[in-house]
C-alpha positions as CSV (number, residue, x, y, z in Angstrom):
1,M,76.3,158.6,16.4
2,A,75.2,155.1,15.3
3,K,74.9,153.0,18.0
4,F,75.2,149.3,17.4
5,H,75.1,146.4,19.9
6,E,76.9,143.1,19.6
7,I,74.0,140.6,20.3
8,K,73.9,136.9,20.4
9,V,71.8,134.9,17.7
10,K,69.6,132.6,20.0
11,D,68.0,130.6,17.1
12,V,67.9,130.5,13.4
13,M,64.9,128.6,11.8
14,K,63.8,128.0,8.3
15,E,60.1,129.3,7.8
16,T,60.2,128.6,4.1
17,A,62.7,127.5,1.4
18,D,64.0,131.1,1.0
19,T,63.0,132.5,4.4
20,T,64.8,132.3,7.7
21,V,63.7,133.5,11.1
22,V,66.2,134.8,13.4
23,T,65.6,135.2,17.1
24,F,68.1,137.5,19.3
25,D,69.3,136.8,22.9
26,I,68.9,140.4,24.0
27,P,70.8,140.7,27.4
28,E,68.9,141.8,30.6
29,E,70.7,145.3,30.6
30,L,69.7,146.1,27.1
31,K,65.9,144.9,27.2
32,E,64.8,148.3,28.6
33,D,66.5,150.0,25.4
34,F,65.3,147.3,23.1
35,K,61.6,147.6,24.1
36,F,59.6,148.1,20.7
37,R,56.0,148.7,19.3
38,Q,54.4,146.4,16.8
39,G,55.5,147.3,13.2
40,Q,59.0,148.5,14.4
41,H,62.1,147.1,12.8
42,L,65.9,146.3,13.6
43,T,68.8,147.6,11.9
44,L,71.6,145.0,11.5
45,R,75.1,145.3,10.4
46,K,77.7,142.6,9.6
47,E,81.1,143.1,7.6
48,I,80.6,140.9,4.4
49,D,83.6,140.4,2.0
50,G,85.2,143.4,3.6
51,E,82.0,145.8,3.2
52,D,80.1,147.3,5.7
53,V,76.6,146.1,5.1
54,R,73.6,147.2,6.9
55,R,70.1,146.2,6.5
56,S,66.5,146.8,8.2
57,Y,64.1,144.0,8.8
58,S,60.9,144.1,10.5
59,L,60.1,142.5,14.0
60,C,57.7,139.7,13.3
61,S,57.1,139.0,17.1
62,S,54.8,140.7,19.4
63,P,55.9,143.3,22.3
64,L,53.9,140.8,24.3
65,D,56.0,137.8,23.3
66,K,59.1,139.4,25.0
67,E,61.0,138.0,22.0
68,W,63.0,139.8,19.4
69,R,62.7,137.9,16.1
70,V,63.0,139.0,12.6
71,A,62.2,137.1,9.3
72,V,64.8,137.5,6.2
73,K,64.0,136.5,2.7
74,Q,66.7,135.7,0.6
75,I,67.1,138.2,-2.4
76,P,69.2,136.3,-5.1
77,T,71.7,139.3,-5.2
78,G,71.3,140.5,-1.7
79,K,74.5,140.2,0.2
80,F,72.8,140.5,3.7
81,S,69.9,138.4,3.0
82,S,72.1,135.7,1.6
83,F,74.2,135.6,4.4
84,I,71.5,135.2,6.9
85,N,70.0,132.3,4.8
86,K,73.2,130.4,4.0
87,E,75.7,131.2,6.8
88,L,74.0,132.6,10.1
89,K,73.6,129.9,12.8
90,A,72.8,129.9,16.5
91,G,75.5,131.2,18.7
92,D,76.9,133.7,16.1
93,H,76.6,137.4,17.0
94,L,75.4,140.3,15.0
95,E,75.6,144.1,15.5
96,V,72.1,145.5,16.2
97,M,70.6,149.0,16.6
98,K,67.6,149.3,18.9
99,P,64.2,149.1,17.4
100,S,62.9,151.9,15.4
101,G,60.2,153.0,12.7
102,E,56.9,154.5,12.6
103,F,54.7,151.8,10.7
104,G,51.6,151.0,12.6
105,V,49.2,152.7,15.2
106,E,49.2,152.4,19.3
107,V,46.9,149.8,20.7
108,S,43.5,151.1,21.2
109,T,42.1,150.9,24.7
110,D,39.2,153.1,24.4
111,R,37.2,151.5,21.9
112,P,37.3,148.1,19.5
113,K,38.5,148.7,16.1
114,N,38.1,147.1,12.6
115,Y,41.5,146.5,10.8
116,I,41.9,145.5,7.2
117,V,45.3,144.4,5.9
118,F,46.7,144.0,2.4
119,V,50.4,142.3,2.3
120,A,52.7,140.6,-0.2
121,G,55.3,138.0,0.6
122,S,57.6,138.9,3.3
123,G,55.6,142.1,4.0
124,I,53.6,139.8,6.5
125,T,56.7,140.1,9.2
126,P,55.4,143.4,10.7
127,I,51.8,142.7,10.1
128,L,52.1,139.4,12.2
129,S,53.4,141.6,15.1
130,M,50.4,144.0,14.7
131,V,48.1,141.2,14.3
132,K,49.4,139.2,17.5
133,T,49.4,142.5,19.7
134,H,46.1,144.2,18.6
135,L,44.0,140.9,18.9
136,A,45.5,140.3,22.4
137,S,45.2,143.8,23.7
138,E,41.9,145.0,22.1
139,P,39.4,142.0,23.0
140,E,36.7,143.1,20.8
141,S,39.0,144.4,17.7
142,T,38.9,142.3,14.5
143,F,41.1,141.9,11.4
144,K,40.8,141.1,7.8
145,L,44.0,139.9,6.3
146,F,44.4,139.8,2.5
147,Y,47.6,138.0,1.8
148,L,49.4,137.6,-1.6
149,N,51.9,135.2,-2.5
150,K,53.4,133.0,-5.5
151,N,52.1,129.7,-4.5
152,A,51.1,128.0,-1.2
153,K,54.4,126.8,-0.2
154,S,55.8,130.5,-0.4
155,I,53.3,131.6,2.4
156,I,55.3,133.0,5.2
157,F,54.1,132.2,8.6
158,K,51.0,130.3,7.4
159,E,51.0,127.8,10.3
160,E,51.3,130.7,12.9
161,L,48.8,132.8,11.1
162,E,46.2,129.5,11.0
163,Q,46.7,129.2,14.7
164,L,46.1,132.7,15.4
165,R,42.9,132.3,13.4
166,N,41.9,129.2,15.4
167,K,42.7,131.3,18.8
168,Y,40.7,134.4,17.6
169,F,38.0,132.6,15.8
170,G,35.7,135.2,14.2
171,R,38.0,137.9,15.0
172,L,41.0,137.2,12.6
173,E,39.8,136.5,8.7
174,I,42.5,135.5,6.4
175,Y,42.1,135.5,2.5
176,Y,45.2,134.0,0.6
177,F,45.7,135.1,-2.8
178,L,48.2,133.2,-5.4
179,T,49.7,134.3,-8.6
180,R,51.3,131.2,-9.8
181,E,49.0,128.5,-8.4
182,Q,45.3,128.3,-9.2
183,R,42.6,128.2,-6.8
184,D,39.1,127.0,-7.2
185,I,37.7,130.5,-6.8
186,P,38.8,133.0,-9.5
187,L,38.8,136.0,-6.9
188,F,41.7,134.4,-5.3
189,N,43.8,133.8,-8.5
190,G,46.5,136.6,-9.5
191,R,47.5,140.1,-8.3
192,F,45.2,142.9,-6.8
193,D,43.5,144.8,-9.4
194,S,40.5,147.2,-9.8
195,Q,37.9,144.2,-10.4
196,K,39.1,142.3,-7.2
197,L,39.2,145.7,-5.2
198,E,35.5,146.1,-6.2
199,L,34.5,142.6,-5.2
200,L,36.4,142.6,-2.1
201,T,34.6,146.2,-0.9
202,N,31.3,145.0,-1.9
203,T,31.7,141.6,-0.1
204,F,34.2,141.4,2.6
205,I,35.0,144.9,3.5
206,D,32.9,147.4,5.2
207,V,34.6,150.7,4.4
208,E,32.5,152.9,6.8
209,D,33.5,150.4,9.7
210,T,37.0,150.1,8.9
211,A,39.1,151.9,11.4
212,E,42.7,151.5,10.0
213,C,44.1,149.8,6.9
214,F,47.7,148.7,6.7
215,I,49.5,147.8,3.3
216,C,52.8,146.1,3.2
217,G,54.7,145.2,0.1
218,P,56.3,146.5,-3.4
219,E,55.6,150.3,-4.3
220,E,53.4,149.8,-7.1
221,M,50.8,147.3,-5.1
222,I,50.9,149.9,-2.3
223,F,49.9,153.0,-4.1
224,F,47.4,151.2,-6.3
225,L,45.7,150.0,-3.3
226,K,45.9,153.2,-1.4
227,D,44.2,155.3,-4.4
228,E,41.5,152.5,-4.8
229,L,40.6,152.6,-1.2
230,I,40.4,156.4,-1.1
231,K,38.2,156.3,-4.2
232,V,35.6,154.0,-2.4
233,G,35.6,156.3,0.6
234,L,38.4,155.1,3.1
235,P,39.9,158.4,4.8
236,E,43.8,158.8,3.4
237,D,44.6,159.3,7.1
238,Q,43.6,156.0,8.2
239,I,45.7,154.1,5.5
240,H,49.4,153.1,6.7
241,Y,51.8,151.6,4.6
242,E,55.4,150.2,4.6
243,L,57.3,149.2,1.2
244,F,60.4,147.4,0.4
245,V,63.4,148.7,-1.6
246,T,63.0,147.0,-4.8
247,G,65.1,149.0,-7.5
248,L,63.8,152.6,-8.8
249,S,60.9,152.7,-10.8
250,K,60.1,155.2,-14.0
251,E,58.5,157.6,-11.2
252,D,61.3,157.2,-8.7
253,K,63.9,158.1,-11.5
254,K,62.1,161.1,-12.5
255,R,61.7,162.2,-8.9
256,T,65.4,161.9,-8.5
257,E,66.4,163.6,-11.8
258,K,64.2,166.7,-10.5
259,A,65.9,166.8,-7.3
260,L,69.3,166.5,-8.7
261,E,68.7,169.5,-11.0
262,N,68.3,171.8,-8.2
263,K,71.7,170.7,-6.5
264,F,74.1,173.3,-5.3
265,E,77.5,173.0,-6.2
266,G,80.0,172.9,-3.2
267,T,77.5,173.2,-0.2
268,K,79.3,173.5,3.0
269,V,77.6,171.1,5.6
270,T,77.4,170.9,9.4
271,I,76.2,167.8,11.0
272,L,74.9,168.0,14.7
273,D,75.2,164.6,16.5
274,G,76.1,163.2,19.9
275,G,76.4,166.9,20.9
276,K,79.2,167.5,18.5
277,E,79.7,169.5,15.3
278,F,81.0,167.6,12.0
279,H,81.8,169.9,9.2
280,F,82.8,169.1,5.4
281,G,82.2,170.4,2.0
282,M,79.9,168.6,-0.7
283,T,82.0,167.4,-3.5
284,N,80.9,165.7,-7.0
285,D,81.5,162.6,-5.7
286,Y,78.3,162.5,-3.8
287,D,74.8,163.7,-4.3
288,N,73.2,163.4,-1.0
289,I,74.2,164.3,2.7
290,L,74.5,160.9,4.2
291,D,77.0,159.4,1.6
292,A,79.1,162.5,1.7
293,A,79.3,162.8,5.6
294,L,80.2,159.0,5.5
295,G,82.8,159.7,3.0
296,A,84.2,162.6,5.0
297,G,84.5,160.1,8.2
298,A,81.5,160.7,9.8
299,D,79.6,158.0,11.9
300,L,75.9,158.3,11.0
301,P,72.9,156.0,11.4
302,F,71.6,154.4,8.1
303,A,70.4,151.1,6.6
304,C,68.5,150.9,3.5
305,K,69.7,154.0,1.8
306,G,66.4,153.9,-0.2
307,G,64.2,156.5,1.7
308,V,62.1,153.7,3.2
309,C,63.5,152.9,6.7
310,S,63.8,156.4,8.1
311,T,66.9,155.1,10.1
312,C,69.0,158.3,8.8
313,K,66.3,160.9,9.6
314,C,67.4,164.2,10.8
315,K,66.1,167.7,11.0
316,L,67.2,170.5,8.5
317,V,68.2,173.4,10.9
318,E,69.5,175.9,8.3
319,G,69.7,175.9,4.6
320,S,67.5,173.8,2.0
321,V,67.5,170.3,0.6
322,E,65.4,168.7,-1.9
323,M,64.7,164.9,-1.2
324,K,65.1,162.5,-4.1
325,L,62.4,160.0,-2.5
326,N,60.6,159.9,0.7
327,Y,58.6,156.9,1.6
328,A,59.5,157.0,5.4
329,L,58.4,160.6,6.5
330,E,54.9,161.6,7.5
331,D,53.6,165.0,5.9
332,D,53.6,166.4,9.4
333,E,57.2,165.4,9.9
334,V,58.1,167.0,6.6
335,A,56.3,170.1,7.7
336,Q,58.5,170.1,10.8
337,N,61.8,170.1,8.6
338,Y,62.6,166.3,9.2
339,V,64.5,165.0,6.1
340,L,66.0,161.6,5.1
341,S,69.7,162.4,4.9
342,C,70.2,159.4,2.4
343,Q,67.9,161.2,0.1
344,S,68.7,165.0,0.7
345,V,70.2,166.8,-2.1
346,P,71.7,170.1,-1.0
347,T,70.1,173.2,-2.8
348,S,71.7,176.0,-0.7
349,E,75.2,177.3,0.0
350,K,75.1,176.2,3.5
351,V,73.2,173.3,5.2
352,V,72.9,172.3,8.8
353,V,71.3,169.2,9.9
354,D,70.6,167.7,13.5
355,F,70.6,164.0,14.3
356,D,70.0,164.6,17.8
357,V,66.4,165.6,17.5
C-alpha cells in the first residue's frame, strides 16, 4: 500500500526565477523512516483541481545536513511544479512518501575516488547531495562537475556550489556550459557534443583514474554522453545516470509500440501488497498493470508513470509482461524479475506481481 505522511513545509525559498527550494519539517517520530542516501528522492502528493497529482523530486540536501530539501523547477504545463512555485508557502502541508531511489553509490571508506559529473539544469539536485556527502565523508576524493544551463541566471545552486568549491579547494572543480549566453572560451558555449567530449577527455578528465561517473538530465544528453564515454574507455558499470520525463522520443514510441503488439487481451492479474491479494481483469481501457489496478480500486505506490522513478517497482511472480520503457531498473534487477508496473504490459493469460518484496 502506498504510504504517505502529512508533512509540514518548513521553508519555501526561490533559488532562481523558475525554481523553488522546499524544506520539510520531518517530525522526530518519522526521522528514522525518512533517513536517506545521497541521490534519492521524495514522492509528493497533492490534490490539485480535484486530481490526485504525484511527483518525485530529488533531495538536494545531504544526509549529513539532517535536512530534507527538494528543488522544483517550474514546467510551463506542469500542475505540480506550478503549484510549488506559485502557491506553496511555509506552514502548508504536503503528503510525502519516505525517501526512495537507486541513483548514486555508497560512500567509499576504503579508498579515495575521483568522480566526474555531467548535469543539465535541475539535474543538479541529486548531484548537489552527492557532492556534499562524498567530499565530506571521503577526505581524499575529488569531483569534476560539468554543468550545462541556458544562461548564468538560470544556474541552480550556483552560490552554494561556489561555496563548496572554496571549502574543498582543489578537490571540487566546476565547469559551466551555457547554451544561450556567450562565454569567452568557445569550449563552454553550447551543448555537449563529440568535439567537446574529445577536448574534455584529453584535457580535464583522466578516464583511467575515474572511479565513477554520474549523468543527470534529459534522455538525449544522457545516452549520448554514456556512449561517448564508453568509447574512450570508461567501463559501463562505472556510469550511473538519472533522467527526467520530458515526453516520448521517437525511440520511446517505437519501444512502446513493440510492447503493445504482444499485449494479451483479458489477462487476469493478482496484486500482492501489504500481505493481501487484489484480483482484477485487464480491460481495453488500460495497457499497463498499474493504471489497470488503480482503475480497479487498488492503492499502489507510483509517481512519474514514465518508467523513470522506480516508485512503482514490483516483482513478477507468475506470468509474463513486457515493459514499454525502463529507465529505472538495473540489468540485475530485471534478471531477478523486477518490473515497473506503470510500464508492464501483460503478455500472458495470468500475471501475479508482488509489491511487498
